TIKOLPA-643978 format. One record per residue: residue number from 0; residue in one letter; x, y, z of N, C-alpha, C in turn. Coordinates in nm, 4 decimals. Each point is the difference from the previous one (the first is absolute). Example, Ala and Ser with C-alpha at 12.3 -4.5 7.8 and 13.67 -1.06 7.14 Angstrom:
 pos code      n_x      n_y      n_z     ca_x     ca_y     ca_z      c_x      c_y      c_z
   0    A   1.3190  -0.5690   0.7800  -0.0890   0.1190   0.0000   0.0900   0.1200   0.0000
   1    S  -0.0350   0.1050  -0.0720   0.0820   0.1190   0.0060  -0.0770   0.1090   0.0730
This chain:
 pos code      n_x      n_y      n_z     ca_x     ca_y     ca_z      c_x      c_y      c_z
   0    X  -6.0297   4.2352  -1.6820   0.0050  -0.0703   0.1646   0.0245   0.0165   0.1017
   1    X   0.1595  -0.0629  -0.0675   0.1061  -0.0035   0.1006   0.0494   0.1976   0.0283
   2    X   0.0455   0.0540  -0.1035  -0.0036   0.0974   0.0389  -0.0666   0.1255   0.0420
   3    X  -0.1440  -0.0733  -0.0034  -0.1178   0.0889   0.0571   0.0343  -0.0731   0.2155
   4    X   0.0464  -0.0834  -0.0546   0.0192  -0.0602   0.1781   0.1245   0.0725   0.0760
   5    X   0.1136   0.0298  -0.1137   0.1007   0.0459   0.0406   0.0215   0.2158  -0.0164
   6    X  -0.1310   0.0449  -0.0162  -0.0331   0.1591   0.0156   0.0421   0.0138   0.1782
   7    X  -0.0781  -0.0890   0.0569   0.0868   0.0643   0.1780   0.0759  -0.0260   0.0343
   8    X   0.0982  -0.0443  -0.0699   0.1712  -0.0370   0.0350   0.0608   0.0945   0.0738
   9    X  -0.0129   0.1137  -0.0940   0.1175   0.1167   0.0513  -0.0366   0.0294   0.1417
  10    X  -0.1571   0.0222   0.0150  -0.0978   0.0508   0.1196   0.0372  -0.1123   0.0925
  11    X   0.0316  -0.1541  -0.0241   0.0038  -0.0858   0.1379   0.1823   0.0016   0.0273
  12    X   0.0546   0.0366  -0.0996   0.1863   0.0408   0.0411   0.0156   0.1094   0.0414
  13    X  -0.0447   0.0950  -0.0327   0.0029   0.1218   0.0975  -0.0691  -0.0296   0.1446
  14    X  -0.0995  -0.0359   0.0231  -0.0898   0.0034   0.1748   0.1514  -0.1614   0.0474
  15    X   0.0242  -0.0791  -0.0896   0.0538  -0.0755   0.0600   0.1300   0.0335   0.0509
  16    X   0.0866   0.0515  -0.0657   0.0894   0.0640   0.0257   0.0385   0.1021   0.1368
  17    X  -0.1391   0.0442  -0.0369   0.0111   0.1249   0.1239  -0.0584  -0.0813   0.1005
  18    X  -0.0670  -0.1179  -0.0070  -0.0417  -0.0712   0.1422   0.1016  -0.0660   0.0395
  19    X   0.1134  -0.0821  -0.1119   0.1408  -0.0431   0.1206   0.0819   0.1118   0.0290
  20    X  -0.0281   0.1904  -0.0596   0.0829   0.0883   0.0602  -0.0387   0.0302   0.1448
  21    X  -0.1572  -0.0579   0.0035  -0.0371   0.0732   0.1595   0.0130  -0.1420   0.0618
  22    X  -0.0136  -0.1034  -0.0107   0.0649  -0.1162   0.0871   0.1148   0.0450   0.0415
  23    X   0.1017  -0.0129  -0.1090   0.1043   0.0697   0.0735   0.0224   0.0392   0.0983
  24    X  -0.0202   0.1406  -0.0263  -0.0270   0.1154   0.0819  -0.0394  -0.0459   0.1347
  25    X  -0.1438  -0.0789   0.0039  -0.0257  -0.0064   0.0847   0.1055  -0.0748   0.1212
  26    X   0.0186  -0.1145  -0.0874   0.0835  -0.0713   0.0824   0.1666   0.0428   0.0699
  27    X   0.0610   0.1226  -0.0842   0.0776   0.0448   0.0367  -0.0729   0.0833   0.1036
  28    X  -0.0749   0.1019  -0.0024   0.0053   0.1031   0.0768  -0.1018  -0.0761   0.2015
  29    X  -0.0234  -0.1105  -0.0770  -0.0829  -0.1082   0.1343   0.0955  -0.0495   0.0487
  30    X   0.0697  -0.0594  -0.0813   0.1256  -0.0554   0.1094   0.1189   0.0631   0.0759
  31    X  -0.0051   0.1431  -0.0203   0.0706   0.1156   0.0204  -0.0492   0.0615   0.1203
  32    X  -0.1715   0.0057   0.0294  -0.0507   0.0048   0.1114  -0.0066  -0.0635   0.1165
  33    X   0.0275  -0.1530  -0.0381  -0.0457  -0.0672   0.1039   0.1861   0.0223   0.0968
  34    X  -0.0572  -0.0762   0.0417   0.1542   0.0320   0.1184   0.0969  -0.1586  -0.0077
  35    X  -0.0467  -0.0405  -0.0729   0.0712  -0.1981  -0.0714   0.0149   0.0313  -0.1327
  36    X   0.0874  -0.0806  -0.0336  -0.0046  -0.0482  -0.1867  -0.0673  -0.1054   0.0185
  37    X  -0.0768   0.0159  -0.1042  -0.1246  -0.1229   0.0416   0.1062  -0.0731  -0.1195
  38    X   0.0502   0.0538  -0.1024   0.1165  -0.1148  -0.1223   0.0618  -0.0405   0.0717
  39    X   0.0955   0.0189   0.0700   0.0714  -0.0589   0.1029  -0.0609  -0.0728   0.0970
  40    X  -0.1238  -0.0074   0.0968  -0.0236  -0.0949   0.0412  -0.0513  -0.1070  -0.0758
  41    X  -0.0760   0.0383  -0.1396  -0.0358  -0.1104  -0.1123   0.1483  -0.0796   0.0157
  42    X   0.0708   0.0411  -0.0116   0.1513  -0.0955  -0.0379   0.0160  -0.0489   0.1371
  43    X  -0.0449   0.0259   0.0386   0.0528  -0.0880   0.1643  -0.0906  -0.1279   0.0163
  44    X  -0.1329   0.0341  -0.0798  -0.1215  -0.0853  -0.0127  -0.0941  -0.0011   0.1508
  45    X   0.0072   0.1526   0.0167  -0.1446   0.0105   0.1116  -0.0686   0.0800  -0.0624
  46    X  -0.1418  -0.1476  -0.0023  -0.1207   0.0126  -0.0251  -0.0962   0.1097  -0.0397
  47    X   0.0416   0.0633   0.1758  -0.0420   0.1211   0.0293  -0.0647   0.1076  -0.0806
  48    X   0.1871   0.0186  -0.0479   0.0226   0.1225  -0.1068  -0.0491  -0.0251  -0.0833
  49    X   0.0071  -0.0893  -0.1028  -0.1042  -0.0604  -0.0819  -0.0981   0.0240  -0.0284
  50    X  -0.0901  -0.0765   0.1134  -0.1389   0.0370  -0.0249  -0.0457   0.1313   0.0286
  51    X   0.0740   0.0728   0.0622  -0.0683   0.1649   0.0546   0.0461   0.0658  -0.1351
  52    X   0.1297  -0.0098  -0.0842  -0.0152   0.0804  -0.0833  -0.0517  -0.0634  -0.1383
  53    X  -0.0351  -0.1503  -0.0227  -0.0455  -0.0192  -0.0680  -0.1358   0.0787   0.0151
  54    X  -0.0842  -0.0676   0.0999  -0.1534   0.0544   0.0392  -0.0106   0.1259  -0.0807
  55    X   0.0832   0.1444   0.0521   0.0310   0.1005  -0.0476   0.0006   0.0317  -0.0754
  56    X   0.0559  -0.0291  -0.1029   0.0535  -0.0214  -0.1837  -0.1627  -0.0342   0.0074
  57    X  -0.0860  -0.0716   0.0063  -0.0653  -0.0230  -0.0493  -0.1155   0.0940   0.0540
  58    X   0.0063   0.0565   0.0859  -0.0693   0.0965   0.0792   0.0118   0.1590  -0.1034
  59    X   0.1278  -0.0038  -0.0467   0.0313   0.1437  -0.0799  -0.0479  -0.0991  -0.1513
  60    X   0.0033  -0.0881  -0.0458  -0.0515  -0.0545  -0.1497  -0.1374   0.0241  -0.0249
  61    X  -0.0864  -0.0390   0.0822  -0.1418   0.0095  -0.0122  -0.0671   0.1650  -0.0522
  62    X   0.0604   0.0877   0.0727  -0.0648   0.1303  -0.0077   0.1111   0.0202  -0.1420
  63    X   0.1109  -0.0097  -0.0320   0.0421   0.0296  -0.0782  -0.0495  -0.0910  -0.1244
  64    X  -0.0776  -0.1339  -0.0201  -0.0900   0.0096  -0.0761  -0.1006   0.0629  -0.0284
  65    X  -0.0494  -0.0029   0.1133  -0.1393   0.0987  -0.0233   0.0345   0.1741  -0.0390
  66    X   0.1069   0.0322  -0.0191   0.0470   0.1405  -0.0462   0.0552  -0.0174  -0.1595
  67    X   0.0342  -0.1271  -0.0463  -0.0053  -0.0430  -0.1631  -0.1093   0.0194  -0.0338
  68    X  -0.1252  -0.0581   0.0819  -0.1000  -0.0721  -0.0316  -0.1027   0.1228  -0.0371
  69    X   0.0243   0.1142   0.0584  -0.0886   0.1134   0.0129   0.1105   0.1376  -0.0335
  70    X   0.1025  -0.0285  -0.0401   0.0624   0.1243  -0.0369  -0.0365   0.0621  -0.1096
  71    X   0.0205   0.1919  -0.0269  -0.0585  -0.0109  -0.0899   0.1270   0.0026  -0.1294
  72    X   0.0922  -0.0241   0.0228   0.1637   0.0355  -0.0328   0.1023  -0.0139   0.1268
  73    X   0.0898  -0.0334  -0.0747   0.1236   0.0160   0.0985   0.0719   0.0257   0.0925
  74    X  -0.0147   0.1273   0.0175  -0.0312   0.1269   0.0913  -0.0684  -0.0576   0.0866
  75    X  -0.1294   0.0144   0.0046  -0.0429  -0.0395   0.0915  -0.0141  -0.1477   0.0640
  76    X   0.0320  -0.0696  -0.0757   0.0578  -0.1348   0.0575   0.1141   0.0335   0.0953
  77    X   0.0697   0.0398  -0.0673   0.1192   0.0238   0.1352  -0.0052   0.0868   0.1050
  78    X  -0.1384   0.0942  -0.0018  -0.0001   0.0383   0.0932  -0.0753  -0.0250   0.1090
  79    X  -0.1330  -0.1273  -0.0356   0.0201  -0.0970   0.0930   0.0675  -0.1019   0.0583
  80    X   0.0676  -0.0815  -0.0879   0.1443  -0.0711   0.0671   0.0806   0.0910   0.1310
  81    X  -0.0013   0.1369  -0.0374   0.1096   0.0794   0.1131  -0.1671  -0.0058   0.1519
  82    X  -0.0577   0.0266  -0.0686  -0.1250   0.0054   0.0988  -0.0121  -0.2060   0.0953
  83    X  -0.0071  -0.0780  -0.0773   0.0231  -0.0977   0.0519   0.1092  -0.0320   0.0921
  84    X   0.1179   0.0168  -0.0213   0.1085   0.0008   0.0444  -0.0038   0.0641   0.0824
  85    X  -0.0320   0.1515   0.0292  -0.0444   0.0626   0.1357  -0.0773  -0.0695   0.1278
  86    X  -0.0735  -0.0793  -0.0622  -0.1220  -0.0622   0.0568   0.0874  -0.1380   0.1308
  87    X   0.0567  -0.0508  -0.1235   0.0707  -0.1346   0.0427   0.1291   0.0551   0.0881
  88    X   0.0396   0.0960  -0.0088   0.0967   0.0546   0.1119  -0.0397   0.0717   0.0974
  89    X  -0.1502   0.0152   0.0066  -0.0631   0.0645   0.1223  -0.0755  -0.1112   0.0834
  90    X  -0.0068  -0.1382  -0.0571  -0.0514  -0.1069   0.0121   0.1343  -0.0625   0.1238
  91    X   0.1149  -0.0176  -0.0745   0.1229  -0.0381   0.1108  -0.0087   0.0239   0.1053
  92    X  -0.0208   0.1827  -0.0396   0.0266   0.0783   0.1909  -0.0927  -0.0256   0.0372
  93    X  -0.1118  -0.0018  -0.0399  -0.1511  -0.0191   0.1027  -0.0352  -0.1104   0.0572
  94    X   0.0506  -0.1001  -0.0100  -0.0133  -0.1626   0.0282   0.0773  -0.0112   0.1056
  95    X   0.1387   0.1247  -0.0020   0.0939  -0.0549   0.0815  -0.0661   0.0649   0.1433
  96    X  -0.0912   0.0846  -0.0238  -0.0764   0.0417   0.1743  -0.0176  -0.1164   0.0770
  97    X  -0.1119  -0.1176  -0.0213   0.0055  -0.0676   0.0426   0.1377  -0.1267   0.0521
  98    X   0.0579  -0.0183  -0.0545   0.1066  -0.0657  -0.0134   0.1358   0.0417  -0.0516
  99    X   0.0051   0.1251   0.1019   0.1306   0.1025   0.0104   0.1604  -0.0780   0.0116
 100    X   0.0126  -0.1443  -0.0160   0.1266  -0.0800  -0.0055  -0.0468  -0.1518  -0.1589
 101    X  -0.0275   0.1108  -0.0701  -0.0301  -0.1289  -0.1276   0.0456  -0.0114  -0.0758
 102    X   0.0776   0.1270  -0.0648   0.1634  -0.0074  -0.0379   0.0689  -0.0685   0.0602
 103    X   0.0163  -0.0327   0.1309   0.1413  -0.0776   0.0618  -0.0597  -0.1276  -0.0063
 104    X  -0.1343  -0.0135   0.0311  -0.0091  -0.1430  -0.0270  -0.0345  -0.0423  -0.1315
 105    X  -0.0022   0.0581  -0.1280   0.0369  -0.0680  -0.1123   0.1016  -0.0238  -0.0312
 106    X   0.0722   0.0888   0.0451   0.1691  -0.0580  -0.0213   0.0438  -0.0983   0.0670
 107    X  -0.0833  -0.0019   0.0730   0.0488  -0.1384   0.1194  -0.0922  -0.1227  -0.0438
 108    X   0.0029  -0.0040  -0.0909  -0.1238  -0.1351  -0.0812  -0.1450  -0.0380   0.0250
 109    X  -0.0255   0.1016   0.1246  -0.1882   0.0132   0.0136  -0.0709  -0.0157  -0.0831
 110    X  -0.1056  -0.0484  -0.0031  -0.0921  -0.0348  -0.1415  -0.1155   0.0861   0.0507
 111    X  -0.0438  -0.0126   0.1307  -0.1265   0.0755   0.0548  -0.0007   0.1758  -0.0832
 112    X   0.0996   0.0616   0.0551   0.0111   0.1342  -0.0750   0.0223   0.0142  -0.1364
 113    X   0.0651  -0.1113  -0.0811   0.0252   0.0197  -0.1009  -0.1603   0.0117  -0.1008
 114    X  -0.0615  -0.1428   0.0555  -0.1516  -0.0182  -0.0667  -0.0507   0.1026   0.0720
 115    X   0.0009   0.1262   0.1104  -0.1055   0.1155   0.0521   0.0029   0.0483  -0.1225
 116    X   0.1993   0.0758  -0.0553  -0.0084   0.0760  -0.0549  -0.0054  -0.0072  -0.1683
 117    X   0.0092  -0.1293   0.0012  -0.0412  -0.0469  -0.1549  -0.1543   0.0208  -0.0066
 118    X  -0.0793  -0.0256   0.0784  -0.1595   0.0046  -0.0655  -0.0230   0.1043   0.0525
 119    X   0.0464   0.0908   0.0464  -0.0483   0.1256   0.0316   0.0131   0.0991  -0.1111
 120    X   0.1678  -0.0165  -0.0548   0.0068   0.0563  -0.1884  -0.0943  -0.0488  -0.0643
 121    X  -0.0199  -0.1323  -0.0221  -0.0789  -0.0542  -0.0850  -0.1855   0.0507   0.0233
 122    X  -0.0107   0.0470   0.1146  -0.1111   0.0619   0.0646  -0.0062   0.1365  -0.0607
 123    X   0.0982   0.0803  -0.0226  -0.0131   0.1051  -0.0177   0.0598   0.0109  -0.1462
 124    X   0.0349  -0.0849  -0.0893  -0.0091  -0.0118  -0.1239  -0.1529  -0.0426  -0.0749
 125    X  -0.0083  -0.0564   0.0929  -0.2117  -0.0786  -0.0751  -0.0419   0.1444   0.0070
 126    X  -0.0065   0.0716   0.0842  -0.1048   0.1289   0.0685   0.0588   0.1368  -0.1028
 127    X   0.1557  -0.0318  -0.0141   0.0122   0.1510  -0.1030   0.0070  -0.0301  -0.1311
 128    X  -0.0443  -0.1519  -0.0660  -0.0255  -0.0520  -0.1166  -0.1762   0.0577  -0.0437
 129    X  -0.1090  -0.0699   0.1396  -0.0678   0.0425  -0.0449  -0.0436   0.1233   0.0332
 130    X   0.1058   0.0845   0.0687  -0.0274   0.1782  -0.0197   0.0323   0.0791  -0.1135
 131    X   0.0720  -0.0694  -0.1074   0.0395   0.0442  -0.0498  -0.1431   0.0052  -0.1520
 132    X  -0.0749   0.0642   0.0239  -0.0962   0.0392  -0.1076   0.0252   0.0703  -0.1448
 133    X   0.1107   0.1156   0.0169   0.0293   0.0422  -0.0531  -0.0750   0.0934  -0.0625
């Protein structure tokens, strides 16, 4: 019985490792694309940076989870992870159109633009996840 349950362990490990690598890559790319360093701002106790980054990470994780659930194999999953990353980067640039000073305001500690960015990222993630019918 236990051995039957553990048959899926190699696949679990492979997909889990892939998603951890994808999340680290996402954070590396996202924090390089933004004009401020989220981790420095979080260390300085700027809540807006934590809200924006945390919700954008969740917006990335949702389609990543969908990719894992629907992927035919690890390569397929990795390709969809890249697509999810591109969508999230696109959202960062698109939502700055109505709020051009978004980055400066988040860096200054304003919460409203951080919430706007975070929820836009989360919305894009939900839509991306739902669109991944693979």
